[in-house]
N, C-alpha and C positions, 0 to 999 in steps of 0.2 A: 526440442524445448528443454530450457535449463529450470531444473525443478529443486526446491529447498523441501525436505521433509522434517516433520516434527511428529510425535506420537500419534496425533489424531489428524493431522492436516499436511496439505502440501501446497507450497507456494510454486506458482506457476509462471514463469517469466515470459510474457507475450512477446512474440516476432513483428516485426514491422506490419506483416500481412494479417496477423491476428489481432493487432491495435486497431487497424482500418476495420477489419470486419467486426471486431467489438464496437466501434464508434457508430457503425451503421446497425448492428442487429445483435444483442447478446445472446441471444437465443440460438441463431444460426451460428454464432461462433462456435457455444456451447455443444449443439449437436455434431460440428464439425471436428471436435476436439474428444469424444465421447463421454460428455457430461451429461447429467441430465439437467432439464431446463430450470432456471431459476426463475423467482418472482421477487425482487427484492422490495421492502419493505425498510426504509430508513428513519433513523432518529436524526433529520438532516432538512434543510432547507428544500422545499419539494421540487425545487430545479436544479437539485445536486447531479443528479444522472445525467439531466441534460449538458449541463455544464461539462461533466465529466467528458463526456461524447465531444463535445467541442475541444477541449483540451488535449483531447487525444488525437484529433485531428491536427488541431493547430500548432501544438508545441511538441506534445509525445512523439508521435510520428516520424517529425522532422530530425529530432534530436537522435533517435534511432538510427535514422538513416545516416547523419553524420557521423555517427559514433559506433558502426557496426561493430567492431573489436570488442567493445565496452558497452553494448546495447543493454545488458541486465541492468545497469546502473542508471538507465534514461526511462525504461519502459515501465508498463504498468503489469503488475503482477496480480493472479487470481488466486485467492486464498479459497482452496478446494477441501470439502470435509472429505477425507479419504474412504470413510465408512460408507456415505452416502452417494458418493462421486456428485458432489452437487457444490456449486460456488457459494460461498456464503459470505464473501467480500475482497476487499481489493486491498493493495498496499503498493508503495512506490517511494521513490527518493528524486532527487533534483539530479543526479548524474555524480559523476566521479567528485571526490574532495575538492571543495575550492580551495583559494588561496587561503584560507585559515584552516584548513585541514576538516571542513564540517560538511555535511550532508543534512538538507531538511528532508522529512520523511511524512508521508500522510497515510494513511488508512480510513476504512470503514469495515462496518458489518452489518447484516441483514440482522433486522429487530428481531428475527424470529431465534437467533443464534447469539443475542447478547446475554450477558451475565452467566456465561457458561465458560468463562477461561478462553474462548477462542480468539481473541482480539488479542490478549496477553501472549499466549502461545504463538501467534502469527508473528507478533512484534519482535519478541524476543529472537525467533528463526532469523527474522529478515535481519537483524541487528546483529545478532551472532555471525551471518554471513557478511555482511557490510564489513565488520571489523576486521575480517581477514585480510583487508586491505592496509598494510602498513603507513599510508599515508594519512589515513582517515582518526583524527584525533577525537572528534566528538560528531554524536548525532543530534539534531535540534527538532523541533516539533512545536506547534501551535496550537492551541485548543479554544474555542469560545469560554469567556469566563462561566456561561451557565451549563456547559458539556460534561457534568459531572462524571459521566461513565468513562469517556475518553481520557479525563484526568486522573480517574482510578487505575486505568490499563498503563499508562505513562508512569505514574508512581509504582505500581507492582515491578514493573520493567527496569526500574533503577533510575529512572529520568528524575531530575532535581528542577525544579521552577526557579527560573531565573529572573523574570519579570514579568510584566504586563503591560500592554499596549493596547489603548481604545478596546476593551471589551476581549482584548486575547492574551491570553496566559502563555509565555515563553517558557519551553523546558527544553533541557540539555542533559544528554548522557555522555561522560567522557569516558575517554578509554583507560 
């Protein structure tokens, strides 16, 4: 498993098999990779984790299978608190840079770990890894207009607001 480390966190790039396991039962996956069992509470739509499980099966797993050599660019990454050995969130991107040299990213953090700098630390580590690819010119992200916490995370990570479309703010971090 490919892992990115920061001061307090590690980001674990899940394999195809681990993505399938996560989509079926988060706690079984966590047990199998030596983590304590997490119980997520999110500041998100109540269906978010179900929608994530569906996306893992219908989109992420097939993309990993098609892009084995670069699976890290397509997979879901666990955000793990190193001290507690606990999954506290997730992060990922849309794949290798597109024709414009861009990758869109998304992330989430358990409510119990918000406002402690974890999301910013995870995002900074992930973006630093992404920018090791010289074809990547910019990382983009979207946030709902009312998700002020996520907007603050993006600002602290150096992202600039580039527009708004239907209740969604567009963000960009250029090389």
